[in-house]
C-alpha positions as CSV (number, residue, x, y, z in Angstrom):
1,M,141.0,40.5,145.7
2,A,138.3,39.3,148.2
3,Y,136.8,41.6,150.9
4,L,134.7,40.9,153.9
5,L,131.8,43.3,153.3
6,S,130.0,44.9,156.2
7,T,126.3,45.6,155.7
8,K,124.2,48.7,156.0
9,Q,121.2,47.9,158.1
10,K,117.8,49.6,157.7
11,D,114.9,49.0,160.1
12,L,111.5,48.9,158.3
13,D,109.0,49.0,161.1
14,G,110.6,46.2,163.1
15,F,111.9,44.3,160.1
16,C,115.6,44.5,159.4
17,V,117.0,44.7,155.9
18,R,120.8,44.5,155.5
19,R,122.1,45.9,152.2
20,I,125.3,43.9,151.3
21,L,125.7,45.8,147.9
22,P,126.6,48.4,147.1
23,N,129.4,48.8,149.5
24,A,132.3,51.3,149.8
25,K,134.7,48.4,148.9
26,K,132.6,46.9,146.2
27,R,129.9,48.7,144.1
28,M,128.8,45.7,142.0
29,I,129.4,42.0,141.5
30,G,128.7,41.2,137.8
31,P,125.3,42.6,137.1
32,F,124.2,42.8,140.7
33,I,123.6,46.4,141.9
34,F,121.9,45.6,145.2
35,I,122.0,42.5,147.3
36,D,119.7,42.6,150.4
37,H,119.3,40.2,153.3
38,M,115.8,40.4,154.7
39,G,115.6,39.3,158.3
40,P,115.8,37.0,160.0
41,A,112.8,38.3,161.8
42,D,110.3,36.9,164.3
43,F,106.8,38.4,164.2
44,S,104.1,38.2,166.8
45,A,100.5,37.6,165.8
46,G,99.1,40.7,164.0
47,E,102.6,41.9,162.9
48,G,104.4,41.3,159.6
49,I,105.6,42.7,156.3
50,D,103.4,45.1,154.4
51,V,105.5,46.7,151.6
52,R,102.9,48.8,149.7
53,P,102.8,49.0,145.9
54,H,105.9,50.6,144.4
55,P,107.5,50.9,140.9
56,H,110.6,49.4,139.4
57,I,112.2,50.2,136.0
58,G,115.3,49.1,134.1
59,L,116.2,46.1,136.4
60,S,115.4,42.6,137.4
61,T,115.0,41.2,140.9
62,I,115.2,37.7,142.3
63,T,113.5,37.0,145.6
64,Y,114.5,33.8,147.5
65,L,113.2,32.9,150.9
66,M,114.9,30.5,153.4
67,E,112.0,30.8,155.9
68,G,108.5,32.3,155.9
69,S,106.4,33.5,153.0
70,L,105.5,36.6,151.0
71,L,102.5,37.5,148.9
72,H,103.6,39.1,145.6
73,R,101.1,41.2,143.6
74,D,102.0,43.2,140.6
75,S,100.6,45.3,137.7
76,L,100.8,42.4,135.3
77,G,98.1,40.6,137.3
78,N,100.2,38.2,139.3
79,N,99.0,37.4,142.8
80,L,100.9,34.5,144.4
81,E,102.7,33.4,147.5
82,I,106.4,32.7,147.5
83,L,107.5,30.0,149.9
84,P,111.0,28.9,151.1
85,G,113.0,27.6,148.2
86,D,110.8,29.1,145.5
87,V,112.2,31.8,143.2
88,N,110.4,35.0,142.1
89,W,112.1,36.6,139.1
90,M,110.6,40.0,138.2
91,T,112.0,41.9,135.2
92,A,110.8,45.5,135.3
93,G,112.1,46.7,131.9
94,K,110.0,49.8,131.0
95,G,108.1,49.5,134.3
96,I,106.2,47.4,136.8
97,V,104.5,48.1,140.1
98,H,104.4,45.5,142.8
99,S,103.8,44.9,146.5
100,E,105.2,42.4,149.0
101,R,103.0,41.5,151.9
102,E,102.1,38.5,154.1
103,T,98.7,36.8,153.9
104,I,96.2,37.4,156.7
105,E,96.6,33.7,157.6
106,V,100.3,34.1,158.1
107,K,99.9,37.3,160.1
108,A,97.3,35.6,162.3
109,G,100.0,33.7,164.3
110,K,103.6,33.9,165.3
111,H,105.8,33.6,162.2
112,K,109.3,34.2,160.9
113,L,110.8,35.6,157.7
114,D,114.3,35.2,156.3
115,G,115.3,35.8,152.7
116,M,117.5,37.4,150.0
117,Q,116.7,39.8,147.3
118,C,119.2,40.4,144.4
119,W,118.8,43.4,142.1
120,M,120.3,43.2,138.7
121,A,120.9,46.0,136.2
122,L,119.5,45.2,132.8
123,P,121.9,45.9,129.9
124,K,121.2,49.2,128.2
125,E,119.6,47.5,125.1
126,M,117.1,45.7,127.4
127,A,116.3,48.5,129.8
128,E,113.0,49.3,128.0
129,I,111.7,45.7,127.4
130,T,108.2,44.6,128.3
131,P,108.0,43.7,132.0
132,S,107.7,40.1,133.0
133,F,107.4,37.9,136.0
134,T,108.3,34.2,136.6
135,H,107.6,32.1,139.6
136,I,109.5,28.8,139.9
137,K,108.4,26.3,142.6
138,C,111.2,24.8,144.7
139,A,110.5,21.3,143.4
140,C,111.2,22.5,139.8
141,L,114.7,23.9,140.5
142,P,117.8,21.7,139.9
143,H,119.5,20.6,143.1
144,Y,122.0,18.1,144.4
145,M,123.8,17.1,147.6
146,H,127.5,17.6,147.9
147,D,129.4,16.7,151.1
148,G,126.1,16.7,153.0
149,V,125.1,20.2,151.8
150,L,122.0,20.7,149.6
151,K,122.8,23.0,146.7
152,R,119.9,24.5,144.7
153,L,120.5,26.4,141.4
154,I,118.1,29.4,141.4
155,A,119.4,31.1,138.2
156,G,121.8,30.4,135.3
157,E,123.8,27.2,134.9
158,A,126.2,25.2,137.0
159,H,128.2,21.9,136.7
160,G,127.0,21.2,133.2
């Protein structure tokens, strides 16, 4: 049975995050334990996102932006900017620390941010694997047009 899920909204210093899952009507969808919609947000010059370093264990996250950019840094030595259409896939396993910020160049002017972050529970036998991080540029992701709508596959398989 399908439900229309309402979101829980949290304000993080002027930046709105709406948690779609978990929800009183639906705790999980497959392996997804959290689904967050970040934004949309409009920032003035000097403002922006500054999520300080924090740990993750026993899960994977996929970050996908529709607008704006985020600078990902982690304890594996990764330091790169995610742009709209790119995918950041971080598997924490036995533990990883990361931060999500915006570059000083982005913060220097007016800018926007809108994206999704999906959190997946790792199966019990994989909960303690070595952490990893994969960044996939938008141009490298499979995509196709269908009835005037661009569809981009960001994980898994679809349509053969």
